[in-house]
C-alpha positions as CSV (number, residue, x, y, z in Angstrom):
1,X,-8.2,-55.4,-12.5
2,X,-7.3,-51.9,-11.2
3,X,-10.7,-50.2,-11.9
4,X,-11.2,-47.0,-9.7
5,X,-8.0,-47.5,-7.8
6,X,-5.9,-44.2,-8.1
7,X,-2.9,-42.9,-6.5
8,X,0.3,-44.5,-5.2
9,X,0.6,-46.2,-1.8
10,X,4.4,-45.3,-1.6
11,X,4.8,-48.2,0.9
12,X,3.2,-46.1,3.7
13,X,0.0,-46.3,5.6
14,X,-2.7,-43.7,4.9
15,X,-1.8,-41.2,7.7
16,X,1.8,-41.4,6.8
17,X,1.0,-40.6,3.2
18,X,-1.1,-37.7,4.2
19,X,1.6,-36.3,6.4
20,X,4.2,-36.8,3.6
21,X,1.9,-34.8,1.1
22,X,1.4,-32.0,3.6
23,X,5.0,-31.7,4.4
24,X,6.2,-31.8,0.8
25,X,3.5,-29.3,-0.2
26,X,4.5,-26.9,2.6
27,X,8.2,-27.2,1.4
28,X,7.2,-26.7,-2.2
29,X,5.2,-23.5,-1.4
30,X,8.1,-22.3,0.9
31,X,11.1,-22.8,-1.5
32,X,9.4,-22.9,-4.9
33,X,11.0,-26.2,-5.9
34,X,12.0,-29.5,-4.2
35,X,14.0,-32.6,-5.1
36,X,12.4,-35.9,-4.4
37,X,11.6,-39.3,-6.0
38,X,9.7,-39.4,-9.2
39,X,6.8,-41.3,-7.6
40,X,6.5,-38.9,-4.7
41,X,6.6,-36.0,-7.2
42,X,3.8,-37.5,-9.3
43,X,1.8,-38.1,-6.2
44,X,2.4,-34.5,-4.9
45,X,1.5,-32.7,-8.2
46,X,-2.4,-33.1,-8.2
47,X,-2.4,-32.4,-4.4
48,X,-0.6,-29.2,-4.8
49,X,-2.6,-28.0,-7.8
50,X,-5.9,-28.5,-6.0
51,X,-4.6,-26.5,-3.0
52,X,-3.6,-23.6,-5.4
53,X,-7.0,-23.7,-7.2
54,X,-8.8,-23.5,-3.9
55,X,-6.5,-20.7,-2.7
56,X,-7.1,-18.8,-5.9
57,X,-10.7,-18.1,-4.6
58,X,-9.2,-16.1,-1.8
59,X,-12.2,-16.1,0.5
60,X,-12.4,-17.1,4.1
61,X,-13.7,-20.5,3.3
62,X,-11.0,-21.3,0.8
63,X,-8.5,-20.2,3.5
64,X,-9.9,-22.5,6.1
65,X,-10.0,-25.5,3.6
66,X,-6.4,-24.9,2.8
67,X,-5.4,-24.3,6.4
68,X,-6.6,-27.9,7.1
69,X,-3.8,-29.1,4.9
70,X,-1.1,-26.5,5.3
71,X,-0.4,-25.9,9.0
72,X,2.5,-23.3,8.7
73,X,0.9,-19.9,9.0
74,X,3.8,-18.2,7.2
75,X,3.5,-20.6,4.2
76,X,-0.3,-20.2,4.2
77,X,0.0,-16.5,4.1
78,X,2.6,-16.6,1.2
79,X,0.3,-19.0,-0.7
80,X,-2.7,-16.7,-0.5
81,X,-0.9,-13.3,-0.8
82,X,1.8,-14.3,-3.4
83,X,1.5,-17.6,-5.2
84,X,-2.3,-18.0,-5.7
85,X,-2.8,-14.4,-7.2
86,X,0.1,-14.8,-9.6
87,X,-1.7,-17.8,-11.1
88,X,-5.0,-16.0,-11.6
89,X,-4.8,-16.1,-15.3
90,X,-3.9,-19.8,-15.6
91,X,-6.4,-22.6,-15.6
92,X,-4.5,-25.4,-13.9
93,X,-0.9,-26.6,-14.6
94,X,0.8,-24.7,-11.9
95,X,3.7,-27.1,-11.4
96,X,6.4,-28.9,-13.6
97,X,8.2,-32.2,-13.0
98,X,11.8,-32.6,-14.3
99,X,13.3,-36.1,-14.2
100,X,16.8,-36.2,-12.8
101,X,19.7,-38.7,-12.7
102,X,19.0,-41.7,-10.4
103,X,20.1,-41.6,-6.8
104,X,23.5,-42.9,-6.2
105,X,22.7,-45.3,-3.3
106,X,19.6,-47.1,-4.4
107,X,19.2,-46.0,-8.0
108,X,15.8,-44.5,-7.3
109,X,14.6,-42.2,-10.1
110,X,14.9,-38.6,-8.9
111,X,12.7,-35.6,-9.9
112,X,12.6,-31.9,-9.4
113,X,9.1,-30.5,-8.9
114,X,8.7,-26.8,-9.1
115,X,6.0,-24.1,-9.4
116,X,5.9,-22.6,-12.8
117,X,7.2,-19.0,-13.2
118,X,4.4,-16.4,-13.3
119,X,4.1,-13.9,-16.2
């Protein structure tokens, strides 16, 4: 039984999964959208949404919590100054996942994860 076992292992050990999530989140905040596999996109979505929700608070404590995960100062500044305030009227659901055609070499299901456009 799989009770209380959430998330995907992605065939990596825990520190590698953490590094992957941080790296993909940084790229997503920098570029607005990234192309990856469907499993990685589904794993990244709740991670990114929690970071945006924390960044929406905008205080020093929130900045320090997010800075533990996002180590690039330029991206951190962009998250707090541009991205988080633009989602102030939205209660969650900041990202969207599009399925794409499978990858040529290994037939892995590809996906595009992007930040939603702001109103």
